[in-house]
TIVO-2410 file (N, C-alpha, C; in nm, 3 decimals):
# residues 68
REC num residu      c1      c2      c3 atome chaine
REC   1      X  -2.207   1.918   0.446     N      A
REC   1      X  -2.186   1.753   0.440    CA      A
REC   1      X  -2.145   1.714   0.565     C      A
REC   2      X  -2.207   1.648   0.643     N      A
REC   2      X  -2.127   1.586   0.720    CA      A
REC   2      X  -2.148   1.450   0.733     C      A
REC   3      X  -2.034   1.343   0.755     N      A
REC   3      X  -1.994   1.226   0.746    CA      A
REC   3      X  -2.003   1.184   0.893     C      A
REC   4      X  -2.048   1.071   0.932     N      A
REC   4      X  -2.038   1.003   1.041    CA      A
REC   4      X  -1.942   0.863   1.007     C      A
REC   5      X  -1.838   0.886   1.062     N      A
REC   5      X  -1.752   0.739   1.021    CA      A
REC   5      X  -1.667   0.740   1.130     C      A
REC   6      X  -1.597   0.590   1.130     N      A
REC   6      X  -1.513   0.589   1.202    CA      A
REC   6      X  -1.356   0.553   1.104     C      A
REC   7      X  -1.367   0.548   0.962     N      A
REC   7      X  -1.274   0.573   0.897    CA      A
REC   7      X  -1.174   0.697   0.923     C      A
REC   8      X  -1.026   0.664   0.895     N      A
REC   8      X  -0.955   0.784   0.888    CA      A
REC   8      X  -0.980   0.907   0.803     C      A
REC   9      X  -0.935   1.033   0.827     N      A
REC   9      X  -0.942   1.141   0.720    CA      A
REC   9      X  -0.908   1.077   0.602     C      A
REC  10      X  -0.771   1.023   0.600     N      A
REC  10      X  -0.715   1.005   0.486    CA      A
REC  10      X  -0.764   0.890   0.387     C      A
REC  11      X  -0.864   0.836   0.451     N      A
REC  11      X  -0.911   0.743   0.344    CA      A
REC  11      X  -1.018   0.811   0.278     C      A
REC  12      X  -1.107   0.898   0.357     N      A
REC  12      X  -1.208   0.963   0.284    CA      A
REC  12      X  -1.171   1.072   0.171     C      A
REC  13      X  -1.068   1.152   0.215     N      A
REC  13      X  -0.984   1.253   0.158    CA      A
REC  13      X  -0.841   1.238   0.126     C      A
REC  14      X  -0.803   1.147   0.023     N      A
REC  14      X  -0.694   1.075   0.010    CA      A
REC  14      X  -0.572   1.210  -0.063     C      A
REC  15      X  -0.459   1.212   0.004     N      A
REC  15      X  -0.403   1.302  -0.045    CA      A
REC  15      X  -0.296   1.276  -0.155     C      A
REC  16      X  -0.343   1.379  -0.255     N      A
REC  16      X  -0.306   1.341  -0.411    CA      A
REC  16      X  -0.164   1.364  -0.424     C      A
REC  17      X  -0.094   1.418  -0.338     N      A
REC  17      X   0.070   1.399  -0.344    CA      A
REC  17      X   0.126   1.261  -0.339     C      A
REC  18      X   0.032   1.190  -0.234     N      A
REC  18      X   0.089   1.049  -0.179    CA      A
REC  18      X   0.075   0.920  -0.318     C      A
REC  19      X  -0.069   0.980  -0.383     N      A
REC  19      X  -0.127   0.873  -0.490    CA      A
REC  19      X  -0.030   0.908  -0.628     C      A
REC  20      X   0.012   1.022  -0.645     N      A
REC  20      X   0.097   1.011  -0.742    CA      A
REC  20      X   0.246   0.927  -0.721     C      A
REC  21      X   0.265   0.941  -0.621     N      A
REC  21      X   0.407   0.870  -0.595    CA      A
REC  21      X   0.395   0.719  -0.575     C      A
REC  22      X   0.293   0.653  -0.545     N      A
REC  22      X   0.246   0.513  -0.571    CA      A
REC  22      X   0.233   0.456  -0.674     C      A
REC  23      X   0.316   0.345  -0.664     N      A
REC  23      X   0.273   0.260  -0.796    CA      A
REC  23      X   0.245   0.125  -0.757     C      A
REC  24      X   0.131   0.045  -0.833     N      A
REC  24      X   0.085  -0.069  -0.850    CA      A
REC  24      X   0.193  -0.175  -0.891     C      A
REC  25      X   0.248  -0.269  -0.788     N      A
REC  25      X   0.352  -0.365  -0.836    CA      A
REC  25      X   0.282  -0.501  -0.802     C      A
REC  26      X   0.353  -0.578  -0.889     N      A
REC  26      X   0.370  -0.742  -0.820    CA      A
REC  26      X   0.502  -0.797  -0.783     C      A
REC  27      X   0.454  -0.863  -0.637     N      A
REC  27      X   0.568  -0.907  -0.587    CA      A
REC  27      X   0.502  -1.039  -0.543     C      A
REC  28      X   0.582  -1.131  -0.589     N      A
REC  28      X   0.577  -1.278  -0.594    CA      A
REC  28      X   0.425  -1.280  -0.595     C      A
REC  29      X   0.355  -1.235  -0.710     N      A
REC  29      X   0.248  -1.276  -0.709    CA      A
REC  29      X   0.111  -1.200  -0.652     C      A
REC  30      X   0.185  -1.092  -0.526     N      A
REC  30      X   0.074  -1.029  -0.494    CA      A
REC  30      X   0.058  -0.872  -0.530     C      A
REC  31      X  -0.030  -0.836  -0.540     N      A
REC  31      X  -0.041  -0.678  -0.567    CA      A
REC  31      X  -0.036  -0.601  -0.490     C      A
REC  32      X   0.058  -0.479  -0.443     N      A
REC  32      X   0.083  -0.420  -0.390    CA      A
REC  32      X   0.092  -0.252  -0.475     C      A
REC  33      X   0.049  -0.174  -0.364     N      A
REC  33      X   0.089  -0.011  -0.395    CA      A
REC  33      X   0.206   0.012  -0.282     C      A
REC  34      X   0.305   0.062  -0.367     N      A
REC  34      X   0.448   0.068  -0.320    CA      A
REC  34      X   0.482   0.232  -0.347     C      A
REC  35      X   0.602   0.265  -0.289     N      A
REC  35      X   0.664   0.378  -0.330    CA      A
REC  35      X   0.792   0.350  -0.340     C      A
REC  36      X   0.876   0.385  -0.440     N      A
REC  36      X   1.023   0.353  -0.479    CA      A
REC  36      X   1.095   0.451  -0.419     C      A
REC  37      X   1.153   0.357  -0.336     N      A
REC  37      X   1.304   0.447  -0.280    CA      A
REC  37      X   1.429   0.389  -0.305     C      A
REC  38      X   1.496   0.434  -0.374     N      A
REC  38      X   1.637   0.383  -0.441    CA      A
REC  38      X   1.630   0.277  -0.520     C      A
REC  39      X   1.662   0.162  -0.484     N      A
REC  39      X   1.650   0.038  -0.543    CA      A
REC  39      X   1.577  -0.074  -0.468     C      A
REC  40      X   1.434   0.010  -0.379     N      A
REC  40      X   1.374  -0.104  -0.286    CA      A
REC  40      X   1.258  -0.002  -0.320     C      A
REC  41      X   1.122  -0.051  -0.248     N      A
REC  41      X   1.007  -0.005  -0.263    CA      A
REC  41      X   0.975  -0.044  -0.111     C      A
REC  42      X   0.871   0.069  -0.054     N      A
REC  42      X   0.834   0.064   0.090    CA      A
REC  42      X   0.673   0.066   0.053     C      A
REC  43      X   0.596  -0.060   0.129     N      A
REC  43      X   0.491  -0.112   0.106    CA      A
REC  43      X   0.389   0.021   0.127     C      A
REC  44      X   0.300   0.051   0.060     N      A
REC  44      X   0.218   0.107   0.130    CA      A
REC  44      X   0.057   0.083   0.156     C      A
REC  45      X   0.044  -0.012   0.078     N      A
REC  45      X  -0.115  -0.103   0.076    CA      A
REC  45      X  -0.093  -0.245   0.026     C      A
REC  46      X  -0.193  -0.333   0.075     N      A
REC  46      X  -0.182  -0.446  -0.003    CA      A
REC  46      X  -0.303  -0.452  -0.104     C      A
REC  47      X  -0.290  -0.484  -0.236     N      A
REC  47      X  -0.413  -0.468  -0.299    CA      A
REC  47      X  -0.492  -0.624  -0.358     C      A
REC  48      X  -0.436  -0.692  -0.245     N      A
REC  48      X  -0.443  -0.848  -0.266    CA      A
REC  48      X  -0.608  -0.896  -0.238     C      A
REC  49      X  -0.665  -0.979  -0.317     N      A
REC  49      X  -0.780  -1.030  -0.248    CA      A
REC  49      X  -0.803  -1.150  -0.170     C      A
REC  50      X  -0.675  -1.226  -0.148     N      A
REC  50      X  -0.639  -1.328  -0.067    CA      A
REC  50      X  -0.598  -1.255   0.115     C      A
REC  51      X  -0.699  -1.327   0.183     N      A
REC  51      X  -0.681  -1.276   0.346    CA      A
REC  51      X  -0.577  -1.317   0.379     C      A
REC  52      X  -0.483  -1.423   0.338     N      A
REC  52      X  -0.373  -1.489   0.371    CA      A
REC  52      X  -0.254  -1.347   0.351     C      A
REC  53      X  -0.241  -1.286   0.252     N      A
REC  53      X  -0.153  -1.193   0.194    CA      A
REC  53      X  -0.158  -1.097   0.311     C      A
REC  54      X  -0.233  -1.064   0.359     N      A
REC  54      X  -0.248  -0.973   0.467    CA      A
REC  54      X  -0.192  -0.973   0.590     C      A
REC  55      X  -0.163  -1.144   0.613     N      A
REC  55      X  -0.104  -1.175   0.746    CA      A
REC  55      X   0.090  -1.177   0.705     C      A
REC  56      X   0.106  -1.189   0.579     N      A
REC  56      X   0.244  -1.167   0.574    CA      A
REC  56      X   0.300  -1.066   0.589     C      A
REC  57      X   0.419  -1.084   0.692     N      A
REC  57      X   0.473  -0.954   0.769    CA      A
REC  57      X   0.591  -0.912   0.688     C      A
REC  58      X   0.612  -0.996   0.562     N      A
REC  58      X   0.713  -0.915   0.492    CA      A
REC  58      X   0.669  -0.818   0.411     C      A
REC  59      X   0.483  -0.809   0.394     N      A
REC  59      X   0.474  -0.703   0.280    CA      A
REC  59      X   0.383  -0.648   0.360     C      A
REC  60      X   0.384  -0.584   0.512     N      A
REC  60      X   0.338  -0.519   0.586    CA      A
REC  60      X   0.351  -0.375   0.527     C      A
REC  61      X   0.240  -0.265   0.568     N      A
REC  61      X   0.252  -0.167   0.530    CA      A
REC  61      X   0.364  -0.091   0.617     C      A
REC  62      X   0.477  -0.024   0.539     N      A
REC  62      X   0.592   0.030   0.587    CA      A
REC  62      X   0.693  -0.063   0.574     C      A
REC  63      X   0.713  -0.172   0.537     N      A
REC  63      X   0.816  -0.275   0.500    CA      A
REC  63      X   0.888  -0.238   0.371     C      A
REC  64      X   1.025  -0.294   0.372     N      A
REC  64      X   1.079  -0.271   0.233    CA      A
REC  64      X   1.103  -0.381   0.181     C      A
REC  65      X   1.069  -0.358   0.065     N      A
REC  65      X   1.071  -0.489  -0.034    CA      A
REC  65      X   1.167  -0.455  -0.168     C      A
REC  66      X   1.245  -0.546  -0.192     N      A
REC  66      X   1.312  -0.604  -0.324    CA      A
REC  66      X   1.251  -0.656  -0.458     C      A
REC  67      X   1.238  -0.579  -0.572     N      A
REC  67      X   1.166  -0.684  -0.661    CA      A
REC  67      X   1.307  -0.784  -0.739     C      A
REC  68      X   1.409  -0.761  -0.719     N      A
REC  68      X   1.496  -0.843  -0.773    CA      A
REC  68      X   1.477  -0.987  -0.712     C      A
***
């Protein structure tokens, strides 16, 4: 099988180890995929359908957030 795509390999063939550690959380009404780190979460992916949520720098992938 040959795939001609510009998408990164990780999107087509995701790593199952990363998916197991990822949780779907709700942060101030925004759905996010995040990994728990001590008392905080590291944002992996924004799962919202609102385009303005993707412009919020507080929940950019790689950011640390707290659910408190």
